[in-house]
N, C-alpha and C positions, 0 to 999 in steps of 0.2 A: 362805377361807383356813384352813389346818390350825390347830387350837386352839394346839398346842405352838409352831409356828412364829410364830403371832401372839403368844404370850407372850415368845418369843425377841426378836421385833422391838419389842415394848413395852418390855422391860427394856433392849434395846440402844439404843432412843430416849432412855430416860431417862438412861442413862449418857453417852450422846453430848452431849445438851443440857446435862447437869450438869457435865461435864468440859471442854467446849469453851471456855467463857469463861475459867477459870483457865490453861488451857493456851495460849490466845492471849495472855493477860497474860505468862505465862512467856516465850513466844517473843520478845516486845518487850523484857522486861528482860534476859534472857540473850543474845539474839541467836541462840540455837540454833533450829533447825527452822524459821526464818522463810521459808526459800526453799521448803521442801518441804510446807508446811502446806497450801497450795492443792492440791497433788497429792494429798494424803491425804484431802481433801475431795472429790476426783473432778474437779478442774479440770486436765486434760492440756494443757501448753504448745502453743500452735498451731504453733511451729516444729518441735515433735516430731510432730504429727499429720501434717504434710506428708510425712514419711518412711513412713508406713504407708497410702498412698494406693493401692498396687497390691493387687489382689485375687488370690487369697483372703488375708485377714488372719488371723494367728494371734497371739493374746496368750498369753503364757507367764508364769505367776506361779511365781517360785522365791525362797522365803524365806530359806533358809540358804545358807552358802557352798558346801556340797556340792551342794545343788539347783541352784545357779548352774552348777556344772561340769556336771551332768548335763544342764541345759537347752542348753548349749553342744554336747554330743554330738547331742541331739535336732535342734537347728538344722542341724548339719552333715548329719545323715541326711535332713532335709527337703529340703535342697538337692540331694541325689543323686536325689530322687524328683520333686520339683516343678521345672518350668522356671521359674516366677516365682511369688513370693509376698511378702508383708510380714510383719514380725515386730515386735512390741513386747514388752519383758520388763519386768516389775515385781518389785520386791523390798521389803523391810520396813525393814532397819536401814541406818544410814550405811555400815558396813563391807561390808554386802551390795552396795549401791548401787556403791561404789568398786570391788569386784571385778567387778561386772557390767560396769561401763563399761571396766575394763581387758581383760575377756574379749571383749567384743563390739565395742569400739572405736567409730567413728563410724558404722558400718553399721547399727547396731540401736539404736533409742531404748530408754533405761532410765529408768523412772519409779518413784516410790513407790506402792505399792499403796494404793487408797482403803480407808479403815476399813470394816469390815463393817456399815455402816449403809446402810439402803435408798437414802437421797437421795445419798450419795457414791457408791455403787455405780452407780446409775442414770445419773448424771451422767458418770461415767468411761466406762461402756459405751456410752452413746449418742454420746459423742465419738468413741470409736475404732470401735465397732460391728464387733467381729471375727466372723469366720465360725466360728472355734473358740476357745474359752477353755480353756486348758490349766492345770491345777494340778499341781504336781510332788510326788511322793512322799507327804507326809502332810498336805498342805494341803487342809482341808476347811472352806470358808468358807460358812456356811449362807446369808446374805443374798446374798452374790455369786452363788453357785450358783443360787439360787432366782430371783433377778431376771434372770439371763442366761437362764434358761429361759423366763420370762415374755416376754422380748424376742425369742425365736426363735434364741438364740445356742446353738450346740452346746457342750457342756462335756465334759472328759474328765480323769480322774485318771491320770497318765502316771508310769511307773516307780514305781507305787504300792506303798506298804509300811504295815503296820499292825503296831506292836510288841505284844509280850505285856504289857508295862506299860500302854500306851495303850488297849488293847481293854477293859480293865476299866472304865475310865471311860466309853468309848463305849457300852458295853453297858447302863450305868445309865440312859442316855437313849436307848435303842434306838428307841422309837417315833418320836422327834424326828428321830434320824438316818436312820431308814428313809424318811421323807417327804422329807428333804433329799437323800438319795442316789437317790431316784426320779426327780430331775430331772437326774442325771448320765447323759450318753449312752454313755459307754464307760469301763470300768476296765481299764488295762493294767498288771497287777500283776507284781511281781518274782517271786514264788515261789508254790507251792502253799499254803504257810502264810498268806501275805498274802492270797490269794484266798479261804481259808476264813474268815479273820477279817472281811474286808470283806462277805462273804456273811451272816456272823452279825449284822451291823450293820444288814442289810436290803437290800443291793445285789441288783439282779436278776442272777441266774446267767447269764442269757443276754447280758448285757452285759460279762462278765468274760473276760479273756484273761490268759494267763501268758507273759510275754515275756523274763524275765531282767532283769539289773541293768545298765541303760546306764551306770551310774557307773564300770563297769570298762572300758568300750571305750576311753576316752581314755588310760588309765594307761600302756600300753606306750609310746605316742608321747611321753609327757611324761617318761619315765625316760631322760634324757640320759646316756649312759656317761660324758661328760666332767664330769659334775656331781661325782663322788666326788672327783676330783683337786682341784677348785675348793674343796670343803668341807674337805679335809684341809689344804690351804694355809691357809685362814682359821684353821682350828683348830690349826695347828702340829702335825700328826699326820703320823707315818710310814704308808705304806701297810699296814704289818703291825700297827699299834697297835690293840688290841682296844678296841672302843667299845660301851659298853651305853647304849642309847637307850630311854628311857621316854617314850612319845608319849601325848599328849592324856590326861594323868593327872587324877584327880579328888581332891577333898579325902579324906584318910584313905590314899590309895594311896601318896603320896611316902614317907611313914614305911616302908611296906612295901617300897618300892623300895630304900630306904636300907639296910634290913635284908639284902636280898638282895646288894646291892653290897658291903657290908662282908664277906660271905662270899666272894664272888667275888674281891676284891682280896687276899685272903689267899693265894689260889692264883695270881692273875694281878695283881700289884700295879701294873702299868702301865696298867690298864683306866681309861679316861675314861668318866664318867658324864655323860649329856646328859639333862636333865629338861625336857620340854616340857609345861607345864600346859594343859589344854584351854582355859581361860579365862585370859588373860594378866594379868587384874587380880588374880589370886591369887598374883602374883610375890612380893609382900611376905610373904605367908603362907609360900611355900615358903622364902624366904630366912631367915626366922625360924627355921624348922624345922632347916635346915642349920647355922645358928649355934648353936642349943641342942645339937646333936649333934656339934658340932666339925668340921665339913666345910669346907674351904676351896673357894670357888667364884668364878666370874665370870659376868657377865651376857653374854648373846650380843650386846646392843646395844653393849657396851663393847669388843668385839674386832674388829678390822679385818684382822687377819693380817699387818700391816705394823708400824706404829708401836706398836700395842697387840696383843701376841700373847697366846695362851691359855697360861697358866702353871700353873693350878690343875686339880686332878683332876675337878671338877664344873662343868658349864656349865648355867645356866638359860636357856631360850629365852624371851625376853620381848618378842618381836615377832611379828607375823602372817606366815603364809606361807613359814615356813622349814622346817617339819617334814618335809614330802615330800621336800625336797632332802636333808635331813640323814640320812634313811632310807638314802641311798645308801652311807653310810660305816659303817652299823651292823654289828656283829658279833653282838651279842645285841640283839633288838629285842622290847620288850614294849609291847603296845597297852592303853592305860588304860581306865578306866570299866568294868573287867572283874573286878578283885579286889574292887570294891565293887559292889552290885547296881544298876547304871546302864545295862545292856544292851551295853556293849562300844563300840568304835570300829572303823572299817574296816581290817581287818589287810592287805588287798590293797594299800594304799598302800605299805606296806613291802615285801610279798612281790613286787611287780612288779620291785623292784631285785635280785631273786634272793635273798631272805632268808627264813630260818626265822623265823616269827613266834610269840612267846609271848603268852598271854593267860589271864586268869582264868576262872572258871566263868560269869560273867555275860555272854553274848554274844548274848543274845536278838535284838537288833537287826540282827545280821549272821550269822545262822545259814547263810545260803547261802554266804557267803564262807568262814565257819569249816568248813563241809563240804567245799569244794572243796579247801582246804589240808590238812585231815586226810586226805583221800583219798589224796594223794601224800606224806604224811609230813612236811609242811612246816608244820602248825599244830600247836602244843604247848600243851595245856591245863594249867594249874598251878592248884593251890588254897591256896597259901601261899607266903611269902617263901622258905622253906626249899627248898620244891620247885622254885621258880623258879631259885634259885642252884644246886641240885643238877643240874638238866637244862642250864643254861647251862654250867656247868663242864664237863659231859660232852661237849657240842658243842665247846667250846674246845679240849678234848683231842683231838678227831676232826675237824680241820679239813676233810678230804676229804669226810667224810659231811655236815657243815654246807654246804659248796659244792653238792654233789650234790642234797641236799634243796631248797636254795635255788634251784637251776636248775630243779627240777620245778615249784616254785611259779610262777615266771615263765612257764613253758611252759604251765601249766594256765589261767593268766589269758589268754594269747594265744589259747588254743583256744576260750575263751568269749565271743570277740567277737561283734559284730553285734546285740546287744540293741537299741541305739539305733534300727537300721533298722526293726526289728519295732515298737517303740513309735511311731516316726514314721509307719509305715503305718496304725495306728490312727486318728492324726490325719487323714491324708489321706483315709481312708475316710469321715470325717465331713463333708468338705467337699462 
């Protein structure tokens, strides 16, 4: 056993056995996590195991909401290639599980991932015994990967990406990750930059392919043209009403967005601002900011478009799953986590609706999407609230150019399809 992996296992085991008793007590007292504790310990319900009896069996682990959407693209692509196979999907959070069940329905079982402890991982893998274990995007679980390799199970990192921010941490433990990654059979990465970073962590260059971003494959089919009218009705908007959407904002950005909005409404006073914090638990913080600065607002959850109409100029999105649909009515769209150094958010979720997208200088996690949009003039980088307002006002004064560039954005996304098929083929080649 590698010394570093042995140390990781020892530390992991110590944490596992010290945390399990108080966590067990917590589940009994609070009632939370009682049903999923067994799954996290590696015990897969027998009724779910029956649904993965057809070979080959593929286990896809997708932790985040975005990764679940990518997993959906991969499964659809696998169905186009393989005549018959079984899939099981694992996730980490309650929200992730809810989205996965909503996405995959009754066809594909969804379970909580076992904690990255040898006993839990071995139990789960021996129950399912997949032919291929797939980790989405940034999911590198040392024990899971190592034990799968020892059990003869092929592993792959699919739609792989390594951000500029995370690579610094990985490289501090390069010897450890080099050993872990030596157990991975295939790396199907998004971009050349991601390929370079995974190589720098110790991945075998001969196992690496660059196949694009499958996250973008589903977007055109999800952008229903009828959605805009529905959102306008709910928000009591005319088709020509200017709407400034600040999506997936982080702490510190809402204040800058309000600075920009104040400048925009001086020129276009009818503009409605929609703020969608990346984490809805920050709603109270955003409300407090708006109140301090004297902005009238309503919560999305309180508006139904009928009995309760939108009457205020600012709306805070405080529920999950609404932002993508709301992008359909945006006139000025800003993607958050970019005016603060947090790597940005996916600008293509707005661009697929035919929108020009504004973002700050920190877009390290979405350089491929940024490059796609900037190539056709539909991605606008800004460095300050003043610059955002200035450029937004220019486009509001030139609606034909705004529409033309927005159309280019949608077209370039459509042209970049089929990454999911390439990633799926990597999985098939391991079977």
